[in-house]
C-alpha positions in Angstrom: 117.0 99.7 40.5 119.0 99.6 43.6 117.7 102.9 44.7 114.0 101.7 44.3 114.7 98.7 46.5 116.6 100.9 48.9 113.6 103.4 49.1 111.0 100.6 49.5 113.1 99.0 52.3 113.5 102.4 54.0 109.7 103.1 53.7 108.9 99.8 55.2 111.3 100.3 58.1 109.9 103.7 58.9 106.2 102.4 58.8 107.1 99.4 60.9 108.9 101.6 63.5 105.8 103.8 63.8 103.6 100.9 64.5 105.9 99.7 67.3 105.0 102.4 69.6 102.2 102.1 72.1 98.8 103.4 70.9 97.3 106.4 72.7 93.8 106.2 73.7 91.3 108.5 75.2 91.2 108.3 78.9 87.8 110.1 79.2 86.3 107.5 76.8 88.2 104.8 78.8 86.3 106.0 82.0 83.1 105.2 80.2 84.4 101.7 79.2 85.6 101.3 82.8 82.0 101.4 84.0 81.8 97.8 82.7 84.7 97.0 85.1 83.6 99.1 88.0 81.1 96.6 89.2 84.1 94.4 90.5 87.2 96.7 90.4 88.3 100.2 91.6 91.1 102.1 89.8 91.0 105.4 91.7 92.0 104.0 95.1 93.9 100.9 96.3 90.8 99.2 97.4 89.8 95.5 96.5 86.3 94.7 95.7 85.0 91.5 94.2 88.1 91.8 92.0 91.5 93.3 92.9 92.1 97.1 92.8 93.5 98.1 89.5 95.4 101.2 91.0 98.9 100.8 90.2 98.3 97.9 87.9 101.0 98.7 85.2 104.1 96.8 86.2 102.5 94.7 88.8 103.0 90.9 88.5 99.7 89.0 88.0 98.2 87.5 91.1 100.2 89.6 93.6 97.9 92.5 94.9 97.9 92.4 98.7 94.9 91.2 100.6 93.1 89.7 97.5 92.4 86.0 97.0 93.3 85.2 93.5 92.6 82.0 91.7 95.5 79.5 91.7 95.7 80.0 87.8 96.3 83.8 88.2 98.9 83.2 90.9 100.7 80.6 88.7 100.6 83.1 85.7 102.4 85.7 87.8 104.9 83.0 89.0 105.4 82.2 85.4 106.3 85.9 84.5 103.0 87.6 83.7 103.4 91.2 84.5 100.8 93.7 83.6 101.8 96.0 80.7 99.9 97.3 77.6 100.5 94.2 75.7 99.6 91.7 78.3 96.5 93.7 79.5 95.4 94.0 75.9 95.5 90.2 75.4 93.8 89.7 78.7 91.0 92.2 78.1 90.3 90.6 74.7 89.6 87.1 76.3 90.5 86.8 80.0 89.9 83.0 80.0 92.1 82.5 77.0 95.1 84.5 78.6 94.8 82.8 82.0 93.0 79.5 82.0 91.1 79.1 85.2 90.9 82.7 86.1 87.9 83.4 88.4 87.1 86.6 86.5 83.6 86.0 84.9 83.9 88.9 82.4 83.9 87.6 78.9 86.3 90.4 77.5 86.1 93.5 75.3 86.0 92.8 71.6 86.6 96.4 70.4 90.2 97.4 70.1 89.3 101.1 70.6 87.5 100.3 73.9 90.6 98.4 75.0 93.0 101.3 74.0 90.9 103.9 75.7 90.6 101.7 78.9 94.2 101.2 79.0 94.6 105.0 78.8 92.3 105.5 81.5 93.9 102.9 83.8 97.4 104.5 83.1 96.4 107.6 85.0 96.3 105.5 88.2 99.6 103.7 87.7 102.0 106.6 88.0 
């Protein structure tokens, strides 16, 4: 009986650890998803458009890209510790207005987790 409990516990630990790693996406599929974002953002170069450049996004504190006029709420989110990483970006992409109340980004968000995973893979190429 002890061995069954130990085996079950070990199995749960192994499976849980596997889920803790970041998901890998398809950057090519992410490029197609980015077309929705490309109306306002650029990832390939460090150029602002209607929205800030997403070049070098990962590790950047929210509301801090030079030469871009952010909403006060995005600046405040950065001052409160919001840094763009896979988790924070995933939350934001699901529902931008819920993650940063008062953001001026009009995009309603992406509902498909696969699209978000692929988009993150695409954006990571430009954050090295």
